[in-house]
Backbone as CSV, one residue per row, in Angstrom:
resi,resn,N_x,N_y,N_z,CA_x,CA_y,CA_z,C_x,C_y,C_z
1,MET,-13.394,3.264,17.572,-12.197,4.097,17.426,-11.532,3.882,16.080
2,GLY,-12.185,4.108,14.976,-11.535,3.994,13.685,-11.215,2.560,13.306
3,ALA,-10.347,2.429,12.313,-10.044,1.103,11.773,-8.654,1.072,11.172
4,GLY,-8.081,-0.114,11.180,-6.897,-0.428,10.395,-7.320,-1.331,9.261
5,ARG,-6.386,-1.631,8.375,-6.770,-2.455,7.223,-5.570,-3.167,6.624
6,PHE,-5.855,-4.211,5.856,-4.884,-4.840,4.971,-5.516,-4.805,3.593
7,ALA,-4.739,-4.372,2.591,-5.325,-4.088,1.277,-4.475,-4.676,0.162
8,PRO,-4.572,-5.996,-0.059,-3.766,-6.607,-1.122,-4.358,-6.371,-2.507
9,SER,-3.492,-6.437,-3.498,-3.920,-6.419,-4.892,-4.072,-7.860,-5.358
10,PRO,-5.177,-8.214,-6.008,-5.419,-9.620,-6.385,-4.662,-10.032,-7.643
11,SER,-3.354,-9.898,-7.589,-2.512,-10.206,-8.747,-1.907,-11.604,-8.669
12,GLY,-2.108,-12.288,-7.564,-1.549,-13.627,-7.390,-1.584,-14.023,-5.928
13,GLU,-0.935,-15.139,-5.618,-0.897,-15.605,-4.239,-0.075,-14.657,-3.364
14,LEU,-0.424,-14.588,-2.103,0.374,-13.856,-1.131,1.624,-14.659,-0.798
15,HIS,2.753,-13.983,-0.605,3.941,-14.682,-0.122,4.174,-14.327,1.342
16,VAL,5.197,-14.902,1.940,5.376,-14.736,3.381,5.624,-13.270,3.754
17,GLY,6.171,-12.476,2.855,6.332,-11.061,3.133,4.989,-10.365,3.246
18,ASN,4.083,-10.655,2.306,2.734,-10.101,2.384,2.029,-10.562,3.653
19,LEU,2.168,-11.841,3.988,1.502,-12.381,5.171,2.054,-11.758,6.447
20,ARG,3.352,-11.499,6.486,3.939,-10.856,7.674,3.380,-9.448,7.847
21,THR,3.247,-8.705,6.753,2.658,-7.374,6.837,1.201,-7.451,7.271
22,ALA,0.471,-8.458,6.774,-0.926,-8.628,7.182,-1.022,-8.906,8.676
23,VAL,-0.138,-9.763,9.183,-0.130,-10.054,10.621,0.148,-8.780,11.412
24,LEU,1.100,-7.979,10.954,1.418,-6.734,11.658,0.248,-5.747,11.608
25,ALA,-0.410,-5.643,10.455,-1.564,-4.752,10.365,-2.652,-5.197,11.348
26,TRP,-2.854,-6.503,11.457,-3.832,-7.052,12.408,-3.427,-6.739,13.846
27,LEU,-2.151,-6.917,14.157,-1.672,-6.651,15.513,-1.803,-5.175,15.874
28,PHE,-1.429,-4.298,14.955,-1.555,-2.863,15.224,-3.017,-2.499,15.468
29,ALA,-3.919,-2.979,14.620,-5.329,-2.622,14.771,-5.913,-3.182,16.058
30,ARG,-5.714,-4.477,16.282,-6.310,-5.108,17.459,-5.719,-4.549,18.759
31,SER,-4.432,-4.219,18.767,-3.802,-3.719,19.989,-4.264,-2.306,20.341
32,THR,-4.827,-1.602,19.368,-5.326,-0.241,19.607,-6.855,-0.205,19.602
33,ARG,-7.468,-1.385,19.692,-8.930,-1.527,19.762,-9.628,-0.933,18.544
34,ARG,-8.949,-0.969,17.413,-9.576,-0.571,16.161,-10.217,-1.787,15.497
35,SER,-11.162,-1.532,14.609,-11.628,-2.588,13.710,-10.496,-2.935,12.746
36,PHE,-10.536,-4.148,12.225,-9.556,-4.560,11.220,-10.319,-4.936,9.965
37,LEU,-10.050,-4.215,8.878,-10.786,-4.371,7.630,-9.909,-5.002,6.562
38,LEU,-10.562,-5.680,5.630,-9.862,-6.267,4.493,-10.429,-5.653,3.220
39,ARG,-9.540,-5.053,2.430,-9.936,-4.403,1.187,-9.131,-4.986,0.029
40,ILE,-9.814,-5.357,-1.033,-9.142,-5.867,-2.230,-8.968,-4.713,-3.207
41,GLU,-7.724,-4.381,-3.507,-7.430,-3.253,-4.392,-7.381,-3.745,-5.836
42,ASP,-8.571,-3.781,-6.451,-8.747,-4.462,-7.733,-8.995,-3.511,-8.896
43,LEU,-8.535,-2.262,-8.789,-8.714,-1.348,-9.911,-7.896,-1.777,-11.121
44,ASP,-6.716,-2.327,-10.876,-5.941,-2.902,-11.970,-6.461,-4.300,-12.258
45,ARG,-6.031,-4.846,-13.351,-6.524,-6.165,-13.751,-6.210,-7.211,-12.685
46,ALA,-7.221,-7.972,-12.310,-7.060,-9.010,-11.294,-6.856,-10.365,-11.965
47,ARG,-6.041,-11.195,-11.316,-5.824,-12.549,-11.824,-6.960,-13.447,-11.331
48,ALA,-7.502,-14.250,-12.223,-8.622,-15.113,-11.875,-8.259,-16.010,-10.695
49,GLY,-9.102,-16.023,-9.688,-8.900,-16.892,-8.534,-7.979,-16.334,-7.477
50,ALA,-7.310,-15.216,-7.755,-6.316,-14.702,-6.800,-6.968,-14.220,-5.513
51,GLU,-8.100,-13.545,-5.616,-8.746,-13.044,-4.408,-9.135,-14.189,-3.472
52,ASP,-9.754,-15.225,-4.028,-10.149,-16.369,-3.197,-8.941,-17.015,-2.533
53,ALA,-7.845,-17.143,-3.286,-6.635,-17.742,-2.726,-6.076,-16.886,-1.599
54,GLN,-6.092,-15.569,-1.769,-5.582,-14.675,-0.725,-6.426,-14.762,0.543
55,LEU,-7.745,-14.803,0.387,-8.608,-14.912,1.559,-8.378,-16.229,2.286
56,ARG,-8.184,-17.309,1.524,-7.904,-18.612,2.148,-6.597,-18.562,2.922
57,ASP,-5.588,-17.919,2.354,-4.280,-17.868,3.014,-4.327,-17.038,4.289
58,LEU,-5.022,-15.910,4.247,-5.137,-15.076,5.446,-5.864,-15.828,6.559
59,THR,-6.917,-16.544,6.177,-7.648,-17.340,7.164,-6.777,-18.478,7.693
60,ALA,-5.994,-19.071,6.802,-5.184,-20.227,7.190,-4.130,-19.878,8.231
61,VAL,-3.624,-18.638,8.214,-2.641,-18.254,9.230,-3.312,-17.679,10.479
62,GLY,-4.646,-17.679,10.498,-5.367,-17.334,11.714,-5.930,-15.933,11.788
63,LEU,-5.817,-15.158,10.719,-6.308,-13.786,10.764,-7.821,-13.734,10.567
64,ASP,-8.444,-12.788,11.237,-9.864,-12.513,11.024,-10.025,-11.028,10.762
65,TRP,-11.187,-10.638,10.254,-11.433,-9.233,9.970,-12.886,-8.930,10.266
66,ASP,-13.171,-7.642,10.351,-14.500,-7.179,10.730,-15.292,-6.787,9.485
67,GLY,-16.519,-7.266,9.409,-17.378,-6.909,8.287,-17.009,-7.666,7.025
68,ALA,-17.698,-7.316,5.956,-17.474,-7.973,4.669,-16.203,-7.452,4.012
69,VAL,-15.623,-8.286,3.167,-14.495,-7.852,2.347,-14.991,-6.782,1.375
70,GLU,-14.257,-5.692,1.260,-14.640,-4.631,0.326,-13.665,-4.588,-0.841
71,ARG,-14.163,-4.072,-1.957,-13.361,-4.016,-3.181,-13.411,-2.605,-3.757
72,GLN,-12.294,-2.178,-4.313,-12.240,-0.838,-4.891,-13.274,-0.651,-5.991
73,THR,-13.488,-1.673,-6.789,-14.394,-1.542,-7.926,-15.848,-1.336,-7.492
74,ASP,-16.124,-1.510,-6.192,-17.480,-1.277,-5.694,-17.723,0.177,-5.321
75,ARG,-16.681,1.019,-5.387,-16.871,2.408,-4.960,-16.341,3.395,-6.000
76,LEU,-16.621,3.122,-7.266,-16.169,4.019,-8.327,-16.808,5.398,-8.193
77,ASP,-18.045,5.451,-7.681,-18.697,6.751,-7.495,-17.932,7.617,-6.503
78,GLY,-17.361,6.991,-5.465,-16.587,7.749,-4.481,-15.346,8.373,-5.087
79,PHE,-14.684,7.631,-5.975,-13.510,8.190,-6.651,-13.924,9.363,-7.536
80,GLN,-15.038,9.199,-8.253,-15.492,10.264,-9.141,-15.871,11.506,-8.352
81,ASP,-16.473,11.315,-7.190,-16.818,12.476,-6.350,-15.559,13.246,-5.940
82,ALA,-14.514,12.512,-5.575,-13.270,13.171,-5.186,-12.658,13.920,-6.365
83,VAL,-12.681,13.310,-7.546,-12.154,13.968,-8.741,-12.949,15.235,-9.037
84,SER,-14.265,15.142,-8.921,-15.110,16.320,-9.181,-14.807,17.437,-8.201
85,THR,-14.593,17.078,-6.932,-14.257,18.082,-5.919,-12.947,18.779,-6.253
86,LEU,-11.934,18.003,-6.592,-10.637,18.585,-6.925,-10.705,19.422,-8.190
87,ARG,-11.445,18.921,-9.170,-11.555,19.655,-10.439,-12.277,20.990,-10.233
88,SER,-13.324,20.980,-9.419,-14.093,22.213,-9.195,-13.265,23.289,-8.509
89,ARG,-12.218,22.865,-7.804,-11.356,23.818,-7.104,-10.108,24.170,-7.928
90,GLY,-10.074,23.714,-9.177,-8.941,24.018,-10.042,-7.676,23.283,-9.659
91,LEU,-7.819,22.147,-8.979,-6.653,21.419,-8.471,-6.233,20.255,-9.356
92,LEU,-6.856,20.082,-10.508,-6.456,19.043,-11.458,-6.200,19.682,-12.815
93,TYR,-5.225,19.137,-13.523,-5.008,19.583,-14.900,-4.626,18.397,-15.773
94,GLU,-4.898,18.554,-17.074,-4.630,17.479,-18.020,-3.135,17.381,-18.302
95,CYS,-2.659,16.152,-18.390,-1.247,15.908,-18.703,-1.164,14.871,-19.814
96,TYR,-0.338,15.166,-20.802,-0.209,14.298,-21.975,1.176,13.673,-22.071
97,CYS,1.966,13.811,-21.046,3.352,13.342,-21.085,3.424,11.817,-21.016
98,THR,4.346,11.255,-21.769,4.703,9.856,-21.612,5.823,9.758,-20.586
99,ARG,6.113,8.550,-20.158,7.231,8.379,-19.223,8.530,8.862,-19.844
100,ARG,8.679,8.628,-21.135,9.890,9.083,-21.819,9.952,10.608,-21.827
101,ASP,8.814,11.255,-22.079,8.784,12.718,-22.061,9.274,13.246,-20.716
102,ILE,8.790,12.621,-19.644,9.149,13.089,-18.300,10.619,12.851,-18.024
103,ALA,11.114,11.673,-18.446,12.525,11.342,-18.207,13.459,12.289,-18.949
104,GLU,13.037,12.738,-20.130,13.904,13.562,-20.956,13.698,15.062,-20.739
105,ALA,12.668,15.440,-19.983,12.387,16.864,-19.770,13.370,17.459,-18.779
106,PRO,13.769,18.699,-18.986,14.618,19.359,-17.980,13.828,19.579,-16.697
107,SER,14.487,19.398,-15.583,13.819,19.595,-14.301,13.646,21.074,-14.016
108,ALA,12.576,21.381,-13.305,12.377,22.760,-12.876,13.451,23.128,-11.856
109,PRO,13.831,24.413,-11.788,14.847,24.814,-10.809,14.450,24.412,-9.394
110,HIS,15.389,23.863,-8.684,15.210,23.467,-7.284,14.236,22.305,-7.103
111,ALA,13.802,21.668,-8.200,12.868,20.540,-8.066,13.592,19.333,-7.497
112,ALA,12.877,18.539,-6.744,13.459,17.324,-6.185,13.687,16.294,-7.294
113,PRO,14.705,15.458,-7.161,14.955,14.424,-8.170,13.724,13.538,-8.357
114,GLY,13.358,13.328,-9.620,12.227,12.470,-9.925,10.880,13.153,-9.891
115,ALA,10.842,14.403,-9.468,9.565,15.120,-9.406,9.088,15.460,-10.813
116,TYR,7.781,15.504,-10.990,7.233,15.880,-12.295,7.649,17.310,-12.617
117,PRO,8.183,17.548,-13.824,8.752,18.870,-14.132,7.722,19.945,-14.464
118,GLY,6.434,19.615,-14.486,5.416,20.635,-14.722,5.178,20.947,-16.180
119,THR,5.535,20.034,-17.066,5.460,20.287,-18.508,4.075,20.746,-18.949
120,CYS,3.023,20.108,-18.442,1.666,20.397,-18.899,0.897,21.303,-17.951
121,ARG,1.559,21.832,-16.950,0.862,22.584,-15.891,0.208,23.853,-16.405
122,SER,0.835,24.518,-17.344,0.353,25.840,-17.776,0.071,25.891,-19.272
123,LEU,-0.379,24.793,-19.842,-0.700,24.786,-21.268,-1.880,25.702,-21.551
124,SER,-1.858,26.296,-22.709,-3.002,27.102,-23.146,-4.114,26.168,-23.625
125,ASP,-5.300,26.721,-23.816,-6.403,25.923,-24.333,-6.048,25.324,-25.688
126,ALA,-5.395,26.105,-26.526,-5.021,25.630,-27.859,-3.998,24.494,-27.760
127,GLU,-3.042,24.638,-26.859,-2.031,23.584,-26.690,-2.660,22.301,-26.163
128,ARG,-3.593,22.428,-25.229,-4.278,21.235,-24.728,-5.074,20.552,-25.828
129,ALA,-5.782,21.341,-26.635,-6.576,20.773,-27.723,-5.690,20.025,-28.708
130,GLU,-4.535,20.588,-29.001,-3.610,19.939,-29.935,-3.109,18.615,-29.381
131,ARG,-2.724,18.602,-28.102,-2.212,17.377,-27.497,-3.322,16.346,-27.282
132,ARG,-4.508,16.825,-26.985,-5.634,15.925,-26.748,-5.966,15.109,-27.994
133,ALA,-5.701,15.673,-29.148,-5.986,14.968,-30.403,-5.053,13.783,-30.617
134,GLY,-3.898,13.808,-29.949,-2.925,12.740,-30.182,-2.795,11.728,-29.070
135,ARG,-3.296,12.077,-27.881,-3.076,11.175,-26.745,-4.089,11.476,-25.646
136,PRO,-4.695,10.432,-25.041,-5.612,10.695,-23.926,-4.862,11.346,-22.770
137,ALA,-5.577,12.179,-22.032,-4.949,12.905,-20.937,-5.078,12.152,-19.625
138,ALA,-3.996,12.173,-18.850,-4.083,11.842,-17.430,-4.439,13.130,-16.697
139,LEU,-4.860,13.011,-15.457,-5.131,14.188,-14.635,-4.121,14.227,-13.502
140,ARG,-3.432,15.342,-13.389,-2.453,15.541,-12.316,-2.971,16.536,-11.287
141,LEU,-2.540,16.343,-10.056,-2.864,17.277,-8.990,-2.001,18.522,-9.120
142,ARG,-2.619,19.670,-9.045,-1.878,20.933,-9.055,-1.450,21.207,-7.610
143,SER,-0.306,20.686,-7.257,0.145,20.763,-5.867,0.564,22.179,-5.499
144,GLY,0.239,22.542,-4.278,0.641,23.855,-3.782,1.857,23.820,-2.882
145,VAL,2.453,22.644,-2.718,3.637,22.491,-1.871,4.663,21.638,-2.622
146,GLY,5.891,21.691,-2.169,6.935,20.849,-2.745,7.252,19.637,-1.903
147,SER,6.830,19.693,-0.636,7.065,18.578,0.282,5.997,18.614,1.372
148,PHE,5.918,17.517,2.113,4.942,17.418,3.192,5.510,16.471,4.233
149,THR,5.197,16.736,5.500,5.741,15.935,6.590,4.638,15.107,7.233
150,VAL,4.922,13.821,7.418,4.016,12.931,8.135,4.752,12.392,9.357
151,THR,3.975,11.883,10.296,4.545,11.236,11.471,4.233,9.753,11.411
152,ASP,5.274,8.943,11.508,5.142,7.497,11.401,5.495,6.868,12.748
153,VAL,4.729,5.861,13.143,4.946,5.214,14.437,6.361,4.674,14.547
154,LEU,6.911,4.144,13.465,8.230,3.514,13.496,9.347,4.431,13.022
155,HIS,9.043,5.372,12.148,10.081,6.201,11.526,10.105,7.629,12.056
156,GLY,9.144,8.007,12.887,9.094,9.369,13.374,8.656,10.327,12.286
157,GLU,9.108,11.571,12.349,8.741,12.545,11.326,9.479,12.235,10.032
158,TYR,8.716,12.230,8.944,9.292,11.948,7.629,8.771,12.989,6.650
159,THR,9.691,13.664,5.988,9.334,14.667,4.992,9.673,14.128,3.611
160,GLY,8.692,14.154,2.729,8.904,13.628,1.384,8.379,14.567,0.314
161,VAL,8.764,14.276,-0.912,8.407,15.100,-2.068,6.902,15.017,-2.326
162,VAL,6.314,16.155,-2.630,4.945,16.205,-3.153,5.002,17.012,-4.448
163,ASP,4.938,16.312,-5.564,4.945,16.988,-6.849,3.528,16.963,-7.423
164,ASP,3.389,17.320,-8.686,2.085,17.236,-9.355,1.880,15.787,-9.787
165,PHE,1.508,14.939,-8.839,1.396,13.509,-9.146,0.076,13.203,-9.858
166,VAL,0.049,12.057,-10.529,-1.127,11.637,-11.281,-2.234,11.232,-10.320
167,ALA,-3.429,11.790,-10.548,-4.603,11.425,-9.772,-5.502,10.460,-10.532
168,VAL,-5.583,10.635,-11.848,-6.360,9.735,-12.705,-5.507,9.406,-13.919
169,ARG,-5.323,8.127,-14.188,-4.503,7.710,-15.320,-5.191,8.048,-16.645
170,ASN,-4.426,7.952,-17.725,-5.011,8.333,-19.012,-5.979,7.300,-19.574
171,ASP,-6.166,6.174,-18.854,-7.222,5.235,-19.225,-8.477,5.441,-18.379
172,GLY,-8.481,6.521,-17.567,-9.638,6.857,-16.762,-9.688,6.189,-15.405
173,VAL,-8.707,5.350,-15.085,-8.694,4.635,-13.815,-8.032,5.504,-12.746
174,PRO,-8.653,5.621,-11.564,-8.002,6.389,-10.492,-6.617,5.829,-10.178
175,ALA,-5.639,6.704,-10.041,-4.282,6.280,-9.709,-4.202,5.913,-8.234
176,TYR,-3.158,5.167,-7.885,-3.028,4.625,-6.532,-3.128,5.701,-5.468
177,ASN,-2.410,6.811,-5.650,-2.370,7.824,-4.595,-3.745,8.429,-4.322
178,LEU,-4.573,8.577,-5.329,-5.933,9.059,-5.114,-6.808,7.956,-4.530
179,ALA,-6.736,6.759,-5.125,-7.629,5.676,-4.723,-7.454,5.307,-3.258
180,VAL,-6.208,5.242,-2.804,-5.979,4.794,-1.430,-6.495,5.819,-0.423
181,VAL,-6.377,7.099,-0.741,-6.877,8.133,0.161,-8.404,8.088,0.238
182,VAL,-9.047,7.965,-0.905,-10.508,7.908,-0.936,-11.006,6.632,-0.265
183,ASP,-10.380,5.498,-0.580,-10.762,4.223,0.039,-10.718,4.314,1.556
184,ASP,-9.592,4.804,2.072,-9.436,4.863,3.525,-10.470,5.787,4.149
185,ALA,-10.743,6.908,3.502,-11.724,7.847,4.049,-13.117,7.224,4.069
186,LEU,-13.497,6.563,2.989,-14.833,5.984,2.909,-15.012,4.830,3.894
187,GLN,-13.920,4.146,4.232,-14.007,3.024,5.166,-13.752,3.425,6.618
188,GLY,-13.460,4.691,6.859,-13.166,5.110,8.217,-11.824,4.618,8.715
189,VAL,-10.891,4.372,7.813,-9.558,3.895,8.187,-8.724,5.069,8.688
190,ASP,-8.252,4.977,9.917,-7.386,6.021,10.456,-6.036,5.469,10.909
191,GLN,-5.722,4.241,10.492,-4.429,3.625,10.776,-3.992,2.843,9.547
192,VAL,-2.848,3.203,8.993,-2.340,2.561,7.787,-1.024,1.874,8.119
193,VAL,-1.029,0.542,8.065,0.159,-0.269,8.299,0.490,-0.974,6.993
194,ARG,1.696,-0.765,6.493,2.100,-1.349,5.214,3.608,-1.369,5.138
195,GLY,4.160,-1.947,4.066,5.597,-2.066,3.924,6.291,-0.725,3.818
196,ASP,7.532,-0.666,4.317,8.225,0.625,4.322,8.719,1.052,2.951
197,ASP,8.527,0.213,1.931,8.797,0.673,0.572,7.783,1.720,0.122
198,LEU,6.673,1.845,0.850,5.642,2.830,0.518,5.727,4.093,1.370
199,LEU,6.751,4.193,2.206,6.878,5.379,3.057,6.948,6.651,2.230
200,SER,7.656,6.622,1.107,7.805,7.833,0.301,6.491,8.290,-0.317
201,SER,5.491,7.388,-0.371,4.175,7.766,-0.898,3.327,8.495,0.138
202,ALA,3.645,8.315,1.413,2.790,8.847,2.467,2.641,10.375,2.413
203,PRO,3.708,11.154,2.184,3.511,12.608,2.132,2.543,13.043,1.029
204,ARG,2.617,12.421,-0.150,1.672,12.765,-1.211,0.240,12.461,-0.778
205,GLN,0.048,11.274,-0.191,-1.294,10.865,0.200,-1.822,11.705,1.355
206,ALA,-0.967,12.012,2.317,-1.404,12.837,3.440,-1.764,14.246,2.965
207,TYR,-0.973,14.799,2.065,-1.286,16.127,1.519,-2.624,16.102,0.791
208,LEU,-2.859,15.074,-0.022,-4.135,14.962,-0.732,-5.288,14.827,0.259
209,ALA,-5.070,14.071,1.343,-6.115,13.925,2.356,-6.482,15.285,2.962
210,THR,-5.487,16.150,3.164,-5.799,17.476,3.711,-6.609,18.304,2.707
211,LEU,-6.313,18.150,1.419,-7.083,18.876,0.401,-8.527,18.406,0.362
212,LEU,-8.729,17.107,0.557,-10.079,16.537,0.511,-10.780,16.634,1.859
213,GLY,-10.045,17.043,2.892,-10.635,17.198,4.210,-10.994,15.890,4.885
214,THR,-10.249,14.832,4.570,-10.595,13.517,5.109,-9.805,13.150,6.359
215,GLY,-8.779,13.899,6.692,-7.965,13.567,7.853,-6.827,12.649,7.477
216,VAL,-5.681,12.869,8.088,-4.479,12.071,7.826,-4.448,10.894,8.793
217,PRO,-4.290,9.668,8.291,-4.255,8.511,9.191,-2.946,8.424,9.961
218,GLN,-2.954,7.582,10.971,-1.707,7.216,11.650,-0.981,6.220,10.756
219,TYR,0.294,6.479,10.496,1.073,5.597,9.625,2.025,4.731,10.442
220,ALA,2.212,3.503,9.970,3.261,2.620,10.488,3.790,1.827,9.308
221,HIS,4.957,2.210,8.807,5.571,1.531,7.668,6.571,0.510,8.202
222,VAL,6.257,-0.756,7.990,6.979,-1.847,8.642,8.065,-2.404,7.730
223,PRO,9.102,-3.012,8.324,10.204,-3.543,7.520,9.744,-4.630,6.554
224,LEU,10.395,-4.668,5.413,10.091,-5.668,4.396,10.734,-7.003,4.732
225,VAL,10.328,-8.007,3.976,11.008,-9.301,3.989,11.851,-9.371,2.718
226,LEU,13.131,-9.693,2.888,14.071,-9.742,1.773,14.568,-11.164,1.557
227,ASN,15.057,-11.422,0.346,15.669,-12.727,0.086,17.126,-12.712,0.542
228,ARG,17.806,-13.820,0.335,19.176,-13.941,0.847,20.155,-13.010,0.154
229,GLU,19.756,-12.475,-1.022,20.610,-11.503,-1.725,20.280,-10.069,-1.317
230,GLY,19.356,-9.914,-0.379,19.006,-8.585,0.093,18.019,-7.849,-0.776
231,ARG,17.362,-8.569,-1.698,16.340,-7.959,-2.542,14.957,-8.289,-2.004
232,ARG,13.996,-7.465,-2.355,12.628,-7.664,-1.907,12.146,-9.054,-2.306
233,LEU,11.521,-9.751,-1.369,11.082,-11.118,-1.599,10.060,-11.164,-2.727
234,ALA,10.182,-12.194,-3.556,9.261,-12.394,-4.671,9.037,-13.898,-4.851
235,LYS,8.021,-14.226,-5.630,7.676,-15.636,-5.797,8.779,-16.423,-6.498
236,ARG,9.643,-15.728,-7.230,10.747,-16.423,-7.895,11.793,-16.929,-6.902
237,ASP,11.654,-16.556,-5.631,12.634,-16.958,-4.621,12.363,-18.342,-4.045
238,GLY,11.470,-19.094,-4.657,11.263,-20.481,-4.222,9.997,-20.636,-3.416
239,SER,10.085,-21.406,-2.354,8.902,-21.721,-1.539,8.589,-20.548,-0.613
240,VAL,7.789,-19.626,-1.124,7.477,-18.413,-0.358,5.973,-18.212,-0.184
241,THR,5.147,-19.040,-0.811,3.699,-18.972,-0.635,3.248,-20.148,0.223
242,LEU,2.054,-20.040,0.786,1.552,-21.150,1.600,1.417,-22.419,0.776
243,ALA,0.976,-22.289,-0.475,0.814,-23.477,-1.314,2.161,-24.145,-1.563
244,ALA,3.179,-23.350,-1.882,4.505,-23.922,-2.144,5.089,-24.522,-0.876
245,LEU,4.921,-23.848,0.246,5.441,-24.370,1.506,4.710,-25.645,1.913
246,ALA,3.409,-25.717,1.628,2.665,-26.936,1.945,3.221,-28.121,1.160
247,ARG,3.617,-27.875,-0.078,4.211,-28.967,-0.872,5.536,-29.424,-0.274
248,ASP,6.201,-28.538,0.476,7.446,-28.894,1.146,7.211,-29.426,2.559
249,GLY,5.934,-29.577,2.923,5.621,-30.134,4.232,5.495,-29.122,5.348
250,VAL,5.419,-27.821,5.005,5.295,-26.782,6.025,3.835,-26.329,6.069
251,ALA,3.154,-26.611,7.170,1.742,-26.273,7.313,1.563,-24.790,7.617
252,PRO,0.365,-24.233,7.341,0.119,-22.816,7.640,0.382,-22.443,9.092
253,ALA,0.068,-23.342,10.033,0.328,-23.038,11.446,1.810,-22.846,11.695
254,ARG,2.624,-23.614,11.006,4.081,-23.465,11.142,4.543,-22.139,10.552
255,VAL,3.934,-21.757,9.432,4.289,-20.475,8.823,3.945,-19.340,9.783
256,ARG,2.771,-19.399,10.406,2.387,-18.372,11.365,3.388,-18.308,12.510
257,GLN,3.799,-19.439,13.019,4.783,-19.455,14.099,6.092,-18.829,13.654
258,LEU,6.488,-19.121,12.429,7.725,-18.555,11.896,7.621,-17.041,11.780
259,LEU,6.469,-16.542,11.305,6.270,-15.101,11.186,6.322,-14.429,12.553
260,LEU,5.673,-15.025,13.547,5.681,-14.444,14.884,7.081,-14.484,15.485
261,ARG,7.805,-15.554,15.228,9.193,-15.639,15.712,10.028,-14.520,15.116
262,SER,9.819,-14.226,13.831,10.603,-13.176,13.172,10.331,-11.808,13.780
263,LEU,9.183,-11.669,14.457,8.814,-10.407,15.096,9.153,-10.388,16.579
264,GLY,9.763,-11.471,17.065,10.116,-11.553,18.473,8.919,-11.711,19.378
265,LEU,7.854,-12.329,18.872,6.615,-12.477,19.621,6.372,-13.930,19.994
266,PRO,5.550,-14.187,21.017,5.196,-15.566,21.370,4.582,-16.284,20.172
267,GLU,4.950,-17.537,20.001,4.570,-18.261,18.802,3.356,-19.153,18.973
268,ALA,2.855,-19.307,20.198,1.798,-20.287,20.430,0.516,-19.936,19.696
269,SER,0.174,-18.649,19.643,-1.070,-18.237,19.002,-1.023,-16.747,18.717
270,LEU,-1.928,-16.307,17.845,-2.035,-14.874,17.592,-2.504,-14.133,18.841
271,ALA,-3.349,-14.777,19.640,-3.800,-14.137,20.880,-2.632,-13.871,21.816
272,ASP,-1.720,-14.846,21.955,-0.539,-14.637,22.793,0.353,-13.544,22.211
273,ALA,0.491,-13.546,20.880,1.306,-12.511,20.234,0.702,-11.131,20.458
274,LEU,-0.620,-11.033,20.364,-1.296,-9.755,20.560,-1.079,-9.237,21.979
275,ALA,-1.151,-10.124,22.954,-0.964,-9.712,24.350,0.428,-9.151,24.596
276,ALA,1.415,-9.623,23.813,2.800,-9.193,24.012,3.237,-8.092,23.049
277,PHE,2.383,-7.745,22.082,2.798,-6.841,21.008,3.029,-5.428,21.522
278,ASP,4.185,-4.879,21.164,4.542,-3.495,21.493,5.329,-2.942,20.312
279,PRO,4.766,-1.979,19.549,5.478,-1.457,18.381,6.879,-0.961,18.698
280,ALA,7.087,-0.439,19.916,8.401,0.088,20.272,9.459,-1.000,20.328
281,ARG,9.034,-2.252,20.469,9.986,-3.354,20.613,10.108,-4.207,19.360
282,MET,9.344,-3.907,18.325,9.403,-4.755,17.133,10.679,-4.474,16.329
283,PRO,11.164,-5.472,15.584,12.386,-5.287,14.803,12.253,-4.151,13.799
284,ARG,13.337,-3.403,13.627,13.340,-2.294,12.673,14.050,-2.649,11.373
285,GLN,14.761,-3.758,11.361,15.503,-4.159,10.175,14.695,-5.153,9.347
286,PRO,14.962,-5.245,8.043,14.273,-6.242,7.223,14.536,-7.660,7.740
287,TRP,13.599,-8.518,7.501,13.761,-9.935,7.837,14.284,-10.653,6.594
288,ILE,15.410,-11.311,6.739,15.995,-12.069,5.631,15.417,-13.475,5.678
289,TYR,14.711,-13.839,4.617,13.987,-15.106,4.582,14.714,-16.114,3.691
290,SER,14.822,-17.330,4.194,15.332,-18.443,3.416,14.238,-19.487,3.315
291,PRO,13.932,-19.988,2.104,12.904,-21.023,1.967,13.203,-22.208,2.879
292,LEU,12.172,-22.695,3.528,12.335,-23.731,4.553,11.575,-24.993,4.186
293,THR,12.023,-26.080,4.788,11.278,-27.325,4.763,10.651,-27.520,6.130
294,ALA,9.798,-28.522,6.250,9.166,-28.788,7.540,10.216,-29.052,8.621
295,ALA,11.292,-29.756,8.259,12.323,-30.056,9.246,13.080,-28.809,9.657
296,ASP,13.281,-27.890,8.689,14.043,-26.673,8.992,13.249,-25.663,9.817
297,ALA,11.921,-25.706,9.714,11.104,-24.647,10.317,11.288,-24.570,11.816
298,GLY,11.471,-25.710,12.450,11.747,-25.712,13.875,10.602,-25.230,14.729
299,CYS,9.360,-25.385,14.245,8.177,-24.958,14.996,7.347,-26.184,15.356
300,ASP,6.701,-26.080,16.457,5.800,-27.158,16.864,4.406,-26.874,16.327
301,ASP,3.684,-27.916,15.966,2.293,-27.735,15.510,1.442,-27.265,16.660
């Protein structure tokens, strides 16, 4: 019955916010009898050793996955096939705008705030040739809608902006919105569980999935973990990685118990948590995290 996945970028160690999302992705997949896949999103530059550290951390908190770990860089042909399909249908066009150009351009009438203003959408051949001489082109999707509605397990119906977003960056690398849709389709992923900071991306990705005929996955955008100031948790917030917590005397098993406690689930094991897991009962608010010591954690080994 399809698959769920966790898809970290190998830019560094996972922190407790990433691990909490991974646990939730595992719970959603296992509770719906889906496979659970692990994908490394390594199209951007990866930090040496980060992938190995992430796999160790996921294993250390008790997570398992089905099949081999997959990497984006192993399926470049799949991205190119999708680009060729879109290009053949006239759904991609070259864009030479810088971020400054976009910020300073007047918005199209009735355009949503932050939407691409369409500067390069209707350039003539001569205009494209002139701009191409000065700057490599990105490829943007020629969107036929201004918005798209998705259904999310936790948020219900959500309608978001769909503009002419970038499909391929000007360095030739597939952009996130294209890569994630192609990745999920090629892996048979029909359940996407991730942080709710990515909810606004879902309408663009779902719309692109309909254009490519790959099917729209079930979405569940889960609450983030925030620091005590209410900002998204980051490594600068102190002991937030397993390695840092271990130096403070907090073992991975204790971290897992803490994560399950934050979700209102039994803490003895992931199996017990899975038996009790019900998305309708999970917390909807962000979890405010304070760095802990072994004494503060209050969990039994």
